[in-house]
C-alpha positions as CSV (number, residue, x, y, z in Angstrom):
1,M,0.0,0.0,0.0
2,P,1.5,3.4,-0.9
3,H,2.6,5.7,1.9
4,Y,-0.1,8.2,2.9
5,Q,0.8,11.9,2.5
6,S,-1.1,14.7,4.1
7,L,-1.4,18.1,2.5
8,Y,1.3,19.4,4.8
9,D,3.6,16.6,3.7
10,I,2.9,17.4,0.1
11,L,4.1,21.0,0.6
12,G,6.8,20.0,3.0
13,I,5.6,22.2,5.9
14,D,4.5,21.7,9.5
15,K,0.9,21.9,10.7
16,S,1.7,25.1,12.5
17,A,3.0,26.9,9.4
18,S,1.6,30.4,8.8
19,G,-0.1,31.6,5.6
20,D,3.2,33.1,4.3
21,E,5.0,29.9,4.8
22,V,2.3,28.0,2.9
23,R,2.7,30.4,-0.1
24,K,6.5,30.2,0.0
25,A,6.4,26.4,0.1
26,Y,3.9,26.3,-2.8
27,R,6.0,28.5,-5.0
28,K,9.1,26.4,-4.3
29,K,7.3,23.0,-4.9
30,A,5.6,24.4,-8.1
31,L,8.9,25.4,-9.6
32,E,10.5,22.1,-8.7
33,T,7.7,19.9,-10.1
34,H,6.5,22.0,-13.1
35,P,6.0,19.7,-16.1
36,D,7.8,22.3,-18.4
37,K,11.1,21.6,-16.6
38,L,11.2,18.1,-18.0
39,S,13.4,17.2,-20.8
40,P,11.9,17.3,-24.3
41,H,12.8,13.6,-24.6
42,A,11.0,12.6,-21.4
43,S,8.5,9.7,-21.8
44,A,4.8,10.2,-21.7
45,A,4.6,8.3,-18.4
46,K,7.1,10.7,-16.7
47,R,5.3,13.7,-18.1
48,Q,1.9,12.4,-16.9
49,A,3.3,11.7,-13.4
50,A,4.8,15.2,-13.3
51,E,1.5,16.8,-14.2
52,A,-0.3,14.7,-11.6
53,Q,2.2,15.8,-8.9
54,F,1.9,19.4,-9.9
55,H,-1.9,19.3,-9.7
56,L,-1.6,17.7,-6.3
57,I,0.6,20.5,-5.0
58,H,-1.8,23.0,-6.4
59,S,-4.8,21.4,-4.7
60,A,-2.9,21.3,-1.4
61,F,-2.1,25.0,-1.7
62,E,-5.8,25.8,-2.4
63,T,-6.9,24.0,0.7
64,L,-4.2,25.2,3.1
65,S,-4.3,28.8,1.9
66,D,-8.0,29.2,2.8
67,P,-8.5,29.5,6.6
68,H,-11.9,27.9,6.6
69,R,-10.9,25.0,4.3
70,R,-7.7,24.5,6.3
71,K,-9.6,24.4,9.6
72,A,-12.0,21.8,8.2
73,Y,-9.1,19.7,6.9
74,D,-7.4,19.8,10.3
75,V,-10.6,18.4,11.9
76,W,-11.5,15.8,9.3
77,G,-8.3,15.3,7.2
78,S,-6.8,12.7,9.6
79,K,-9.8,10.4,8.9
80,L,-8.3,9.9,5.4
81,D,-5.1,8.4,6.7
82,P,-5.4,4.6,6.3
83,Q,-3.1,4.0,9.3
84,V,-5.2,6.2,11.6
85,S,-8.4,4.6,10.3
86,L,-7.1,1.1,11.0
87,E,-6.0,2.1,14.6
88,E,-9.4,3.7,15.3
89,T,-11.2,0.6,14.0
90,A,-9.1,-1.8,16.0
91,K,-9.6,0.3,19.2
92,R,-13.4,0.4,18.6
93,M,-13.6,-3.4,18.0
94,A,-11.5,-4.0,21.2
95,D,-13.8,-1.7,23.2
96,R,-16.9,-3.5,21.8
97,D,-15.5,-6.9,22.7
98,V,-14.8,-5.8,26.3
99,W,-18.3,-4.4,26.6
100,A,-19.9,-7.6,25.2
101,S,-17.8,-9.8,27.6
102,N,-18.7,-7.7,30.6
103,L,-22.4,-7.7,29.6
104,K,-22.4,-11.5,29.2
105,A,-20.6,-12.0,32.5
106,E,-23.1,-9.8,34.3
107,Y,-26.0,-11.6,32.7
108,E,-24.7,-15.0,33.7
109,R,-24.0,-13.8,37.3
110,R,-27.6,-12.6,37.6
111,K,-28.9,-15.8,36.1
112,V,-27.1,-17.9,38.6
113,S,-28.0,-15.6,41.5
114,R,-31.7,-15.8,40.6
115,S,-31.7,-19.6,40.1
116,Q,-30.3,-20.0,43.6
117,T,-32.8,-17.6,45.3
118,M,-36.0,-18.2,43.3
119,P,-38.0,-21.4,43.8
120,P,-39.0,-23.3,40.7
121,I,-42.1,-22.1,39.0
122,S,-44.5,-24.4,37.2
123,I,-46.6,-22.7,34.6
124,P,-49.5,-24.9,33.5
125,V,-50.0,-25.4,29.7
126,P,-53.6,-24.3,28.8
127,K,-55.7,-26.9,27.0
128,P,-57.0,-26.1,23.5
129,P,-60.7,-25.1,23.3
130,R,-63.2,-27.8,22.3
131,P,-64.9,-27.2,19.0
132,T,-68.5,-26.4,19.1
133,V,-70.7,-28.7,17.0
134,R,-74.0,-27.5,15.9
135,T,-76.9,-30.0,15.7
136,N,-79.6,-30.1,13.0
137,R,-82.9,-28.4,13.7
138,P,-85.6,-30.7,15.1
139,S,-88.4,-31.9,12.8
140,S,-92.0,-30.6,13.1
141,A,-93.1,-33.9,14.7
142,T,-90.8,-33.5,17.6
143,S,-91.0,-29.7,17.9
144,S,-94.4,-29.9,19.7
145,A,-92.9,-32.0,22.5
146,P,-92.2,-30.1,25.7
147,K,-88.6,-29.2,26.0
148,S,-86.8,-30.2,29.2
149,R,-84.8,-27.5,30.8
150,P,-81.2,-28.1,31.4
151,P,-80.1,-28.6,35.0
152,P,-78.8,-25.5,36.6
153,V,-75.1,-25.0,36.4
154,A,-73.3,-24.6,39.7
155,P,-71.2,-21.5,39.8
156,R,-67.5,-22.2,39.4
157,E,-65.1,-21.3,42.1
158,S,-62.6,-18.7,41.2
159,P,-59.3,-20.4,40.8
160,S,-56.5,-19.5,43.2
161,P,-53.7,-17.4,41.6
162,L,-50.9,-19.5,40.2
163,L,-48.2,-17.2,41.4
164,S,-47.8,-14.9,44.4
165,D,-47.1,-11.2,44.0
166,E,-43.4,-11.6,44.8
167,E,-43.1,-14.5,42.2
168,E,-44.9,-12.5,39.5
169,K,-42.5,-9.5,40.2
170,M,-39.5,-11.8,39.9
171,V,-40.8,-13.3,36.6
172,E,-41.4,-9.9,35.2
173,E,-37.8,-8.8,36.1
174,I,-36.5,-11.9,34.3
175,L,-38.6,-11.2,31.2
176,Q,-37.4,-7.6,31.1
177,E,-33.8,-8.8,31.2
178,V,-34.4,-11.3,28.5
179,R,-36.2,-8.7,26.3
180,A,-33.3,-6.3,26.7
181,H,-31.0,-8.8,24.8
182,L,-33.5,-9.5,22.0
183,P,-33.3,-7.8,18.6
184,P,-35.3,-4.6,18.1
185,D,-37.9,-6.2,15.9
186,Y,-38.7,-9.1,18.3
187,E,-42.0,-7.6,19.5
188,E,-43.2,-6.9,16.0
189,R,-42.3,-10.5,14.9
190,R,-43.9,-11.9,18.0
191,R,-47.1,-9.9,17.4
192,K,-47.3,-11.2,13.8
193,A,-46.7,-14.8,14.9
194,L,-49.5,-14.6,17.5
195,Q,-51.8,-13.1,14.9
196,K,-51.1,-15.9,12.5
197,K,-51.7,-18.5,15.2
198,A,-55.0,-16.9,16.1
199,E,-56.0,-17.0,12.5
200,R,-55.1,-20.7,12.1
201,E,-57.2,-21.5,15.3
202,R,-60.2,-19.6,13.9
203,A,-59.9,-21.4,10.6
204,E,-59.6,-24.8,12.4
205,M,-62.7,-23.9,14.5
206,R,-64.7,-23.0,11.3
207,R,-63.6,-26.3,9.6
208,R,-64.7,-28.4,12.6
209,T,-68.1,-26.7,13.1
210,V,-70.9,-28.5,11.3
211,P,-73.1,-26.1,9.3
212,V,-76.8,-25.9,10.0
């Protein structure tokens, strides 16, 4: 890879050079690298390289002689240096690896701590709903017969809560920690999956129901 040269290196000056020093350095470099100073027998490749170097020196002078453009170059010009870019990238990757390692260690520590303090929780799996089957309408011969009333249904007792308030709070904290490590679009994908599941269940209910 070719050696990177800043605009200051092209003119051969320091970053603290004044405006007069920039102009003097430009005149000196322009005289040294002007294509007209080449021999008439110079090859086309040498002439083309000299013209490219001369235009490079002129571009460096246009940037460094303007105070505003020079200030902007001093702020952002180092980003163009491949060596500086590689060093910054390596530093960011190292910082990211350290952060990820610390985050994983903290998550494992909390996981072990909660498994030691929280009792096991058994969550019952709900049973699928039974399909409702519609019967045919009774004929006219049997419609006149008195209909027997169904026996009264005894009120159901309200089920006791599966979890206590403390256990529900601990479960919610665990779920929040798990959600923090999920991708940003997890909730949207979960909502769509639940919606598709509900649509499949409704379609299955309609298929099992006998039409009148």
